[in-house]
GUVO-206894 format. One record per atom (N, C-alpha, C, CB): x, y, z; residue number from 1; residue in three letters. Coordinates in steps of 0.02 Angstrom, whole numbers. Glycine has a CB too. Layout:
<rs>
<r><X>X</X><Y>Y</Y><Z>Z</Z><k>NUM</k><r>ALA</r></r>
...
</rs>
This chain:
<rs>
<r><X>3039</X><Y>1573</Y><Z>-514</Z><k>1</k><r>MET</r></r>
<r><X>2979</X><Y>1547</Y><Z>-482</Z><k>1</k><r>MET</r></r>
<r><X>2952</X><Y>1493</Y><Z>-525</Z><k>1</k><r>MET</r></r>
<r><X>2928</X><Y>1601</Y><Z>-469</Z><k>1</k><r>MET</r></r>
<r><X>2919</X><Y>1435</Y><Z>-494</Z><k>2</k><r>ILE</r></r>
<r><X>2898</X><Y>1383</Y><Z>-531</Z><k>2</k><r>ILE</r></r>
<r><X>2827</X><Y>1389</Y><Z>-542</Z><k>2</k><r>ILE</r></r>
<r><X>2915</X><Y>1322</Y><Z>-501</Z><k>2</k><r>ILE</r></r>
<r><X>2806</X><Y>1389</Y><Z>-601</Z><k>3</k><r>ASP</r></r>
<r><X>2731</X><Y>1401</Y><Z>-635</Z><k>3</k><r>ASP</r></r>
<r><X>2701</X><Y>1328</Y><Z>-620</Z><k>3</k><r>ASP</r></r>
<r><X>2731</X><Y>1422</Y><Z>-729</Z><k>3</k><r>ASP</r></r>
<r><X>2660</X><Y>1322</Y><Z>-561</Z><k>4</k><r>PHE</r></r>
<r><X>2626</X><Y>1257</Y><Z>-556</Z><k>4</k><r>PHE</r></r>
<r><X>2561</X><Y>1249</Y><Z>-601</Z><k>4</k><r>PHE</r></r>
<r><X>2607</X><Y>1245</Y><Z>-483</Z><k>4</k><r>PHE</r></r>
<r><X>2533</X><Y>1302</Y><Z>-610</Z><k>5</k><r>PHE</r></r>
<r><X>2473</X><Y>1307</Y><Z>-643</Z><k>5</k><r>PHE</r></r>
<r><X>2470</X><Y>1342</Y><Z>-712</Z><k>5</k><r>PHE</r></r>
<r><X>2430</X><Y>1338</Y><Z>-599</Z><k>5</k><r>PHE</r></r>
<r><X>2524</X><Y>1327</Y><Z>-753</Z><k>6</k><r>SER</r></r>
<r><X>2530</X><Y>1335</Y><Z>-823</Z><k>6</k><r>SER</r></r>
<r><X>2474</X><Y>1305</Y><Z>-865</Z><k>6</k><r>SER</r></r>
<r><X>2592</X><Y>1307</Y><Z>-844</Z><k>6</k><r>SER</r></r>
<r><X>2445</X><Y>1329</Y><Z>-907</Z><k>7</k><r>PRO</r></r>
<r><X>2397</X><Y>1298</Y><Z>-953</Z><k>7</k><r>PRO</r></r>
<r><X>2415</X><Y>1217</Y><Z>-983</Z><k>7</k><r>PRO</r></r>
<r><X>2394</X><Y>1351</Y><Z>-1013</Z><k>7</k><r>PRO</r></r>
<r><X>2480</X><Y>1220</Y><Z>-996</Z><k>8</k><r>GLU</r></r>
<r><X>2504</X><Y>1155</Y><Z>-1018</Z><k>8</k><r>GLU</r></r>
<r><X>2491</X><Y>1096</Y><Z>-964</Z><k>8</k><r>GLU</r></r>
<r><X>2581</X><Y>1162</Y><Z>-1033</Z><k>8</k><r>GLU</r></r>
<r><X>2509</X><Y>1114</Y><Z>-910</Z><k>9</k><r>LYS</r></r>
<r><X>2497</X><Y>1078</Y><Z>-851</Z><k>9</k><r>LYS</r></r>
<r><X>2422</X><Y>1047</Y><Z>-839</Z><k>9</k><r>LYS</r></r>
<r><X>2514</X><Y>1123</Y><Z>-797</Z><k>9</k><r>LYS</r></r>
<r><X>2391</X><Y>1108</Y><Z>-840</Z><k>10</k><r>ILE</r></r>
<r><X>2323</X><Y>1087</Y><Z>-824</Z><k>10</k><r>ILE</r></r>
<r><X>2288</X><Y>1038</Y><Z>-880</Z><k>10</k><r>ILE</r></r>
<r><X>2281</X><Y>1153</Y><Z>-814</Z><k>10</k><r>ILE</r></r>
<r><X>2307</X><Y>1055</Y><Z>-946</Z><k>11</k><r>LEU</r></r>
<r><X>2275</X><Y>1019</Y><Z>-990</Z><k>11</k><r>LEU</r></r>
<r><X>2304</X><Y>945</Y><Z>-992</Z><k>11</k><r>LEU</r></r>
<r><X>2278</X><Y>1055</Y><Z>-1056</Z><k>11</k><r>LEU</r></r>
<r><X>2359</X><Y>929</Y><Z>-962</Z><k>12</k><r>LEU</r></r>
<r><X>2387</X><Y>860</Y><Z>-953</Z><k>12</k><r>LEU</r></r>
<r><X>2352</X><Y>839</Y><Z>-905</Z><k>12</k><r>LEU</r></r>
<r><X>2460</X><Y>852</Y><Z>-939</Z><k>12</k><r>LEU</r></r>
<r><X>2337</X><Y>861</Y><Z>-858</Z><k>13</k><r>VAL</r></r>
<r><X>2301</X><Y>834</Y><Z>-794</Z><k>13</k><r>VAL</r></r>
<r><X>2237</X><Y>815</Y><Z>-817</Z><k>13</k><r>VAL</r></r>
<r><X>2295</X><Y>887</Y><Z>-733</Z><k>13</k><r>VAL</r></r>
<r><X>2203</X><Y>862</Y><Z>-846</Z><k>14</k><r>VAL</r></r>
<r><X>2130</X><Y>850</Y><Z>-871</Z><k>14</k><r>VAL</r></r>
<r><X>2135</X><Y>782</Y><Z>-926</Z><k>14</k><r>VAL</r></r>
<r><X>2098</X><Y>929</Y><Z>-914</Z><k>14</k><r>VAL</r></r>
<r><X>2177</X><Y>781</Y><Z>-968</Z><k>15</k><r>ALA</r></r>
<r><X>2190</X><Y>730</Y><Z>-1018</Z><k>15</k><r>ALA</r></r>
<r><X>2199</X><Y>660</Y><Z>-979</Z><k>15</k><r>ALA</r></r>
<r><X>2256</X><Y>751</Y><Z>-1061</Z><k>15</k><r>ALA</r></r>
<r><X>2247</X><Y>663</Y><Z>-929</Z><k>16</k><r>VAL</r></r>
<r><X>2264</X><Y>602</Y><Z>-894</Z><k>16</k><r>VAL</r></r>
<r><X>2197</X><Y>583</Y><Z>-859</Z><k>16</k><r>VAL</r></r>
<r><X>2327</X><Y>610</Y><Z>-842</Z><k>16</k><r>VAL</r></r>
<r><X>2158</X><Y>637</Y><Z>-824</Z><k>17</k><r>GLY</r></r>
<r><X>2097</X><Y>618</Y><Z>-791</Z><k>17</k><r>GLY</r></r>
<r><X>2044</X><Y>582</Y><Z>-835</Z><k>17</k><r>GLY</r></r>
<r><X>2067</X><Y>679</Y><Z>-763</Z><k>17</k><r>GLY</r></r>
<r><X>2042</X><Y>603</Y><Z>-899</Z><k>18</k><r>LEU</r></r>
<r><X>1995</X><Y>584</Y><Z>-952</Z><k>18</k><r>LEU</r></r>
<r><X>2011</X><Y>506</Y><Z>-958</Z><k>18</k><r>LEU</r></r>
<r><X>2007</X><Y>628</Y><Z>-1025</Z><k>18</k><r>LEU</r></r>
<r><X>2081</X><Y>489</Y><Z>-971</Z><k>19</k><r>LEU</r></r>
<r><X>2091</X><Y>428</Y><Z>-982</Z><k>19</k><r>LEU</r></r>
<r><X>2072</X><Y>376</Y><Z>-926</Z><k>19</k><r>LEU</r></r>
<r><X>2153</X><Y>425</Y><Z>-999</Z><k>19</k><r>LEU</r></r>
<r><X>2093</X><Y>397</Y><Z>-863</Z><k>20</k><r>PHE</r></r>
<r><X>2089</X><Y>349</Y><Z>-811</Z><k>20</k><r>PHE</r></r>
<r><X>2007</X><Y>348</Y><Z>-784</Z><k>20</k><r>PHE</r></r>
<r><X>2145</X><Y>371</Y><Z>-750</Z><k>20</k><r>PHE</r></r>
<r><X>1970</X><Y>412</Y><Z>-775</Z><k>21</k><r>MET</r></r>
<r><X>1910</X><Y>413</Y><Z>-744</Z><k>21</k><r>MET</r></r>
<r><X>1855</X><Y>413</Y><Z>-797</Z><k>21</k><r>MET</r></r>
<r><X>1907</X><Y>471</Y><Z>-700</Z><k>21</k><r>MET</r></r>
<r><X>1862</X><Y>422</Y><Z>-857</Z><k>22</k><r>GLY</r></r>
<r><X>1815</X><Y>433</Y><Z>-904</Z><k>22</k><r>GLY</r></r>
<r><X>1781</X><Y>503</Y><Z>-903</Z><k>22</k><r>GLY</r></r>
<r><X>1768</X><Y>381</Y><Z>-898</Z><k>22</k><r>GLY</r></r>
<r><X>1741</X><Y>527</Y><Z>-954</Z><k>23</k><r>PRO</r></r>
<r><X>1710</X><Y>592</Y><Z>-953</Z><k>23</k><r>PRO</r></r>
<r><X>1662</X><Y>599</Y><Z>-914</Z><k>23</k><r>PRO</r></r>
<r><X>1688</X><Y>610</Y><Z>-1008</Z><k>23</k><r>PRO</r></r>
<r><X>1621</X><Y>542</Y><Z>-883</Z><k>24</k><r>LYS</r></r>
<r><X>1558</X><Y>552</Y><Z>-852</Z><k>24</k><r>LYS</r></r>
<r><X>1580</X><Y>565</Y><Z>-773</Z><k>24</k><r>LYS</r></r>
<r><X>1506</X><Y>486</Y><Z>-865</Z><k>24</k><r>LYS</r></r>
<r><X>1640</X><Y>540</Y><Z>-746</Z><k>25</k><r>ARG</r></r>
<r><X>1652</X><Y>551</Y><Z>-688</Z><k>25</k><r>ARG</r></r>
<r><X>1698</X><Y>609</Y><Z>-670</Z><k>25</k><r>ARG</r></r>
<r><X>1671</X><Y>498</Y><Z>-668</Z><k>25</k><r>ARG</r></r>
<r><X>1735</X><Y>634</Y><Z>-723</Z><k>26</k><r>LEU</r></r>
<r><X>1779</X><Y>690</Y><Z>-716</Z><k>26</k><r>LEU</r></r>
<r><X>1744</X><Y>756</Y><Z>-685</Z><k>26</k><r>LEU</r></r>
<r><X>1810</X><Y>705</Y><Z>-786</Z><k>26</k><r>LEU</r></r>
<r><X>1676</X><Y>771</Y><Z>-701</Z><k>27</k><r>PRO</r></r>
<r><X>1655</X><Y>839</Y><Z>-673</Z><k>27</k><r>PRO</r></r>
<r><X>1640</X><Y>819</Y><Z>-589</Z><k>27</k><r>PRO</r></r>
<r><X>1577</X><Y>872</Y><Z>-719</Z><k>27</k><r>PRO</r></r>
<r><X>1621</X><Y>761</Y><Z>-576</Z><k>28</k><r>ALA</r></r>
<r><X>1613</X><Y>756</Y><Z>-497</Z><k>28</k><r>ALA</r></r>
<r><X>1677</X><Y>746</Y><Z>-464</Z><k>28</k><r>ALA</r></r>
<r><X>1567</X><Y>695</Y><Z>-476</Z><k>28</k><r>ALA</r></r>
<r><X>1727</X><Y>726</Y><Z>-487</Z><k>29</k><r>ILE</r></r>
<r><X>1793</X><Y>724</Y><Z>-464</Z><k>29</k><r>ILE</r></r>
<r><X>1819</X><Y>803</Y><Z>-448</Z><k>29</k><r>ILE</r></r>
<r><X>1838</X><Y>685</Y><Z>-520</Z><k>29</k><r>ILE</r></r>
<r><X>1809</X><Y>840</Y><Z>-503</Z><k>30</k><r>GLY</r></r>
<r><X>1823</X><Y>912</Y><Z>-502</Z><k>30</k><r>GLY</r></r>
<r><X>1795</X><Y>949</Y><Z>-450</Z><k>30</k><r>GLY</r></r>
<r><X>1801</X><Y>942</Y><Z>-559</Z><k>30</k><r>GLY</r></r>
<r><X>1722</X><Y>936</Y><Z>-433</Z><k>31</k><r>ARG</r></r>
<r><X>1682</X><Y>963</Y><Z>-380</Z><k>31</k><r>ARG</r></r>
<r><X>1716</X><Y>950</Y><Z>-319</Z><k>31</k><r>ARG</r></r>
<r><X>1612</X><Y>937</Y><Z>-378</Z><k>31</k><r>ARG</r></r>
<r><X>1736</X><Y>883</Y><Z>-311</Z><k>32</k><r>TRP</r></r>
<r><X>1761</X><Y>863</Y><Z>-249</Z><k>32</k><r>TRP</r></r>
<r><X>1821</X><Y>900</Y><Z>-236</Z><k>32</k><r>TRP</r></r>
<r><X>1773</X><Y>792</Y><Z>-246</Z><k>32</k><r>TRP</r></r>
<r><X>1856</X><Y>892</Y><Z>-289</Z><k>33</k><r>VAL</r></r>
<r><X>1932</X><Y>932</Y><Z>-276</Z><k>33</k><r>VAL</r></r>
<r><X>1915</X><Y>1007</Y><Z>-252</Z><k>33</k><r>VAL</r></r>
<r><X>1983</X><Y>938</Y><Z>-356</Z><k>33</k><r>VAL</r></r>
<r><X>1872</X><Y>1033</Y><Z>-286</Z><k>34</k><r>GLY</r></r>
<r><X>1854</X><Y>1107</Y><Z>-269</Z><k>34</k><r>GLY</r></r>
<r><X>1836</X><Y>1121</Y><Z>-196</Z><k>34</k><r>GLY</r></r>
<r><X>1794</X><Y>1130</Y><Z>-313</Z><k>34</k><r>GLY</r></r>
<r><X>1785</X><Y>1072</Y><Z>-178</Z><k>35</k><r>ARG</r></r>
<r><X>1760</X><Y>1072</Y><Z>-112</Z><k>35</k><r>ARG</r></r>
<r><X>1815</X><Y>1067</Y><Z>-50</Z><k>35</k><r>ARG</r></r>
<r><X>1713</X><Y>1014</Y><Z>-110</Z><k>35</k><r>ARG</r></r>
<r><X>1859</X><Y>1010</Y><Z>-71</Z><k>36</k><r>THR</r></r>
<r><X>1921</X><Y>1000</Y><Z>-34</Z><k>36</k><r>THR</r></r>
<r><X>1962</X><Y>1049</Y><Z>-17</Z><k>36</k><r>THR</r></r>
<r><X>1956</X><Y>963</Y><Z>-63</Z><k>36</k><r>THR</r></r>
<r><X>1983</X><Y>1082</Y><Z>-76</Z><k>37</k><r>LEU</r></r>
<r><X>2027</X><Y>1152</Y><Z>-71</Z><k>37</k><r>LEU</r></r>
<r><X>1992</X><Y>1202</Y><Z>-36</Z><k>37</k><r>LEU</r></r>
<r><X>2046</X><Y>1185</Y><Z>-142</Z><k>37</k><r>LEU</r></r>
<r><X>1932</X><Y>1213</Y><Z>-51</Z><k>38</k><r>LYS</r></r>
<r><X>1888</X><Y>1263</Y><Z>-14</Z><k>38</k><r>LYS</r></r>
<r><X>1888</X><Y>1251</Y><Z>68</Z><k>38</k><r>LYS</r></r>
<r><X>1812</X><Y>1255</Y><Z>-42</Z><k>38</k><r>LYS</r></r>
<r><X>1882</X><Y>1188</Y><Z>86</Z><k>39</k><r>GLU</r></r>
<r><X>1877</X><Y>1182</Y><Z>156</Z><k>39</k><r>GLU</r></r>
<r><X>1955</X><Y>1189</Y><Z>192</Z><k>39</k><r>GLU</r></r>
<r><X>1841</X><Y>1109</Y><Z>171</Z><k>39</k><r>GLU</r></r>
<r><X>2001</X><Y>1166</Y><Z>150</Z><k>40</k><r>LEU</r></r>
<r><X>2071</X><Y>1176</Y><Z>178</Z><k>40</k><r>LEU</r></r>
<r><X>2089</X><Y>1248</Y><Z>182</Z><k>40</k><r>LEU</r></r>
<r><X>2123</X><Y>1141</Y><Z>135</Z><k>40</k><r>LEU</r></r>
<r><X>2069</X><Y>1292</Y><Z>135</Z><k>41</k><r>GLN</r></r>
<r><X>2073</X><Y>1363</Y><Z>145</Z><k>41</k><r>GLN</r></r>
<r><X>2036</X><Y>1389</Y><Z>200</Z><k>41</k><r>GLN</r></r>
<r><X>2053</X><Y>1397</Y><Z>90</Z><k>41</k><r>GLN</r></r>
<r><X>1975</X><Y>1369</Y><Z>217</Z><k>42</k><r>LYS</r></r>
<r><X>1940</X><Y>1389</Y><Z>274</Z><k>42</k><r>LYS</r></r>
<r><X>1973</X><Y>1363</Y><Z>342</Z><k>42</k><r>LYS</r></r>
<r><X>1870</X><Y>1364</Y><Z>267</Z><k>42</k><r>LYS</r></r>
<r><X>1992</X><Y>1312</Y><Z>340</Z><k>43</k><r>GLY</r></r>
<r><X>2046</X><Y>1286</Y><Z>404</Z><k>43</k><r>GLY</r></r>
<r><X>2105</X><Y>1327</Y><Z>404</Z><k>43</k><r>GLY</r></r>
<r><X>2076</X><Y>1206</Y><Z>396</Z><k>43</k><r>GLY</r></r>
<r><X>2131</X><Y>1340</Y><Z>355</Z><k>44</k><r>ALA</r></r>
<r><X>2200</X><Y>1380</Y><Z>358</Z><k>44</k><r>ALA</r></r>
<r><X>2194</X><Y>1442</Y><Z>381</Z><k>44</k><r>ALA</r></r>
<r><X>2235</X><Y>1389</Y><Z>295</Z><k>44</k><r>ALA</r></r>
<r><X>2138</X><Y>1478</Y><Z>360</Z><k>45</k><r>SER</r></r>
<r><X>2122</X><Y>1553</Y><Z>376</Z><k>45</k><r>SER</r></r>
<r><X>2087</X><Y>1554</Y><Z>447</Z><k>45</k><r>SER</r></r>
<r><X>2070</X><Y>1588</Y><Z>318</Z><k>45</k><r>SER</r></r>
<r><X>2061</X><Y>1493</Y><Z>465</Z><k>46</k><r>GLY</r></r>
<r><X>2035</X><Y>1501</Y><Z>534</Z><k>46</k><r>GLY</r></r>
<r><X>2087</X><Y>1491</Y><Z>592</Z><k>46</k><r>GLY</r></r>
<r><X>1980</X><Y>1451</Y><Z>544</Z><k>46</k><r>GLY</r></r>
<r><X>2141</X><Y>1440</Y><Z>567</Z><k>47</k><r>LEU</r></r>
<r><X>2202</X><Y>1438</Y><Z>613</Z><k>47</k><r>LEU</r></r>
<r><X>2241</X><Y>1498</Y><Z>613</Z><k>47</k><r>LEU</r></r>
<r><X>2247</X><Y>1384</Y><Z>596</Z><k>47</k><r>LEU</r></r>
<r><X>2244</X><Y>1539</Y><Z>558</Z><k>48</k><r>SER</r></r>
<r><X>2279</X><Y>1596</Y><Z>553</Z><k>48</k><r>SER</r></r>
<r><X>2255</X><Y>1646</Y><Z>596</Z><k>48</k><r>SER</r></r>
<r><X>2279</X><Y>1618</Y><Z>490</Z><k>48</k><r>SER</r></r>
<r><X>2192</X><Y>1649</Y><Z>599</Z><k>49</k><r>ASP</r></r>
<r><X>2152</X><Y>1700</Y><Z>630</Z><k>49</k><r>ASP</r></r>
<r><X>2168</X><Y>1684</Y><Z>717</Z><k>49</k><r>ASP</r></r>
<r><X>2063</X><Y>1691</Y><Z>603</Z><k>49</k><r>ASP</r></r>
<r><X>2157</X><Y>1620</Y><Z>733</Z><k>50</k><r>GLU</r></r>
<r><X>2176</X><Y>1603</Y><Z>803</Z><k>50</k><r>GLU</r></r>
<r><X>2243</X><Y>1623</Y><Z>825</Z><k>50</k><r>GLU</r></r>
<r><X>2171</X><Y>1532</Y><Z>814</Z><k>50</k><r>GLU</r></r>
<r><X>2290</X><Y>1601</Y><Z>780</Z><k>51</k><r>LEU</r></r>
<r><X>2363</X><Y>1621</Y><Z>798</Z><k>51</k><r>LEU</r></r>
<r><X>2371</X><Y>1691</Y><Z>803</Z><k>51</k><r>LEU</r></r>
<r><X>2414</X><Y>1598</Y><Z>748</Z><k>51</k><r>LEU</r></r>
<r><X>2338</X><Y>1738</Y><Z>759</Z><k>52</k><r>LYS</r></r>
<r><X>2351</X><Y>1814</Y><Z>770</Z><k>52</k><r>LYS</r></r>
<r><X>2309</X><Y>1829</Y><Z>839</Z><k>52</k><r>LYS</r></r>
<r><X>2322</X><Y>1866</Y><Z>700</Z><k>52</k><r>LYS</r></r>
<r><X>2259</X><Y>1806</Y><Z>843</Z><k>53</k><r>ALA</r></r>
<r><X>2220</X><Y>1825</Y><Z>916</Z><k>53</k><r>ALA</r></r>
<r><X>2262</X><Y>1803</Y><Z>975</Z><k>53</k><r>ALA</r></r>
<r><X>2145</X><Y>1786</Y><Z>925</Z><k>53</k><r>ALA</r></r>
<r><X>2294</X><Y>1741</Y><Z>970</Z><k>54</k><r>GLY</r></r>
<r><X>2333</X><Y>1720</Y><Z>1023</Z><k>54</k><r>GLY</r></r>
<r><X>2399</X><Y>1754</Y><Z>1035</Z><k>54</k><r>GLY</r></r>
<r><X>2343</X><Y>1656</Y><Z>1015</Z><k>54</k><r>GLY</r></r>
<r><X>2424</X><Y>1784</Y><Z>978</Z><k>55</k><r>LEU</r></r>
<r><X>2483</X><Y>1828</Y><Z>986</Z><k>55</k><r>LEU</r></r>
<r><X>2475</X><Y>1901</Y><Z>1016</Z><k>55</k><r>LEU</r></r>
<r><X>2513</X><Y>1835</Y><Z>919</Z><k>55</k><r>LEU</r></r>
<r><X>2418</X><Y>1920</Y><Z>994</Z><k>56</k><r>THR</r></r>
<r><X>2397</X><Y>1988</Y><Z>1015</Z><k>56</k><r>THR</r></r>
<r><X>2370</X><Y>1993</Y><Z>1085</Z><k>56</k><r>THR</r></r>
<r><X>2346</X><Y>2012</Y><Z>968</Z><k>56</k><r>THR</r></r>
<r><X>2328</X><Y>1937</Y><Z>1102</Z><k>57</k><r>ALA</r></r>
<r><X>2306</X><Y>1934</Y><Z>1178</Z><k>57</k><r>ALA</r></r>
<r><X>2353</X><Y>1947</Y><Z>1228</Z><k>57</k><r>ALA</r></r>
<r><X>2281</X><Y>1871</Y><Z>1195</Z><k>57</k><r>ALA</r></r>
<r><X>2407</X><Y>1918</Y><Z>1238</Z><k>58</k><r>PRO</r></r>
<r><X>2450</X><Y>1924</Y><Z>1292</Z><k>58</k><r>PRO</r></r>
<r><X>2478</X><Y>1995</Y><Z>1297</Z><k>58</k><r>PRO</r></r>
<r><X>2504</X><Y>1873</Y><Z>1286</Z><k>58</k><r>PRO</r></r>
<r><X>2484</X><Y>2031</Y><Z>1234</Z><k>59</k><r>VAL</r></r>
<r><X>2513</X><Y>2096</Y><Z>1229</Z><k>59</k><r>VAL</r></r>
<r><X>2465</X><Y>2140</Y><Z>1255</Z><k>59</k><r>VAL</r></r>
<r><X>2533</X><Y>2116</Y><Z>1161</Z><k>59</k><r>VAL</r></r>
<r><X>2399</X><Y>2144</Y><Z>1253</Z><k>60</k><r>ALA</r></r>
<r><X>2350</X><Y>2172</Y><Z>1265</Z><k>60</k><r>ALA</r></r>
<r><X>2343</X><Y>2172</Y><Z>1346</Z><k>60</k><r>ALA</r></r>
<r><X>2299</X><Y>2142</Y><Z>1227</Z><k>60</k><r>ALA</r></r>
<r><X>2340</X><Y>2114</Y><Z>1367</Z><k>61</k><r>ALA</r></r>
<r><X>2334</X><Y>2092</Y><Z>1445</Z><k>61</k><r>ALA</r></r>
<r><X>2394</X><Y>2132</Y><Z>1475</Z><k>61</k><r>ALA</r></r>
<r><X>2343</X><Y>2002</Y><Z>1460</Z><k>61</k><r>ALA</r></r>
<r><X>2458</X><Y>2122</Y><Z>1449</Z><k>62</k><r>ASP</r></r>
<r><X>2521</X><Y>2153</Y><Z>1488</Z><k>62</k><r>ASP</r></r>
<r><X>2508</X><Y>2230</Y><Z>1489</Z><k>62</k><r>ASP</r></r>
<r><X>2600</X><Y>2135</Y><Z>1447</Z><k>62</k><r>ASP</r></r>
<r><X>2475</X><Y>2258</Y><Z>1440</Z><k>63</k><r>ALA</r></r>
<r><X>2463</X><Y>2330</Y><Z>1432</Z><k>63</k><r>ALA</r></r>
<r><X>2423</X><Y>2361</Y><Z>1488</Z><k>63</k><r>ALA</r></r>
<r><X>2429</X><Y>2343</Y><Z>1368</Z><k>63</k><r>ALA</r></r>
<r><X>2371</X><Y>2304</Y><Z>1514</Z><k>64</k><r>THR</r></r>
<r><X>2324</X><Y>2338</Y><Z>1561</Z><k>64</k><r>THR</r></r>
<r><X>2343</X><Y>2329</Y><Z>1628</Z><k>64</k><r>THR</r></r>
<r><X>2256</X><Y>2314</Y><Z>1553</Z><k>64</k><r>THR</r></r>
<r><X>2412</X><Y>2286</Y><Z>1636</Z><k>65</k><r>LYS</r></r>
<r><X>2435</X><Y>2281</Y><Z>1702</Z><k>65</k><r>LYS</r></r>
<r><X>2475</X><Y>2331</Y><Z>1728</Z><k>65</k><r>LYS</r></r>
<r><X>2467</X><Y>2228</Y><Z>1710</Z><k>65</k><r>LYS</r></r>
<r><X>2498</X><Y>2375</Y><Z>1672</Z><k>66</k><r>GLU</r></r>
<r><X>2545</X><Y>2425</Y><Z>1689</Z><k>66</k><r>GLU</r></r>
<r><X>2516</X><Y>2495</Y><Z>1719</Z><k>66</k><r>GLU</r></r>
<r><X>2586</X><Y>2437</Y><Z>1628</Z><k>66</k><r>GLU</r></r>
</rs>
C-alpha cells in the first residue's frame, strides 16, 4: 500500500509552500484546503446516502406489492 501521508512528504509540501507562498499566506491556504476537503467529504457522504436510499427504495416498494 502506498503511504501518501508520510511525515516526510507532509514536511516537503510545507517546505515548498513556504518557499512559494511565504509564511504569512501559508495558514490561510491551509484553512482553504481544509474547508475544501470538508465540503468534498460532505458532498460525497450526501451522494452516498442518496444512492443507498435509491437502491433500497425500489426493494421496499416491491415488497409492499406482493
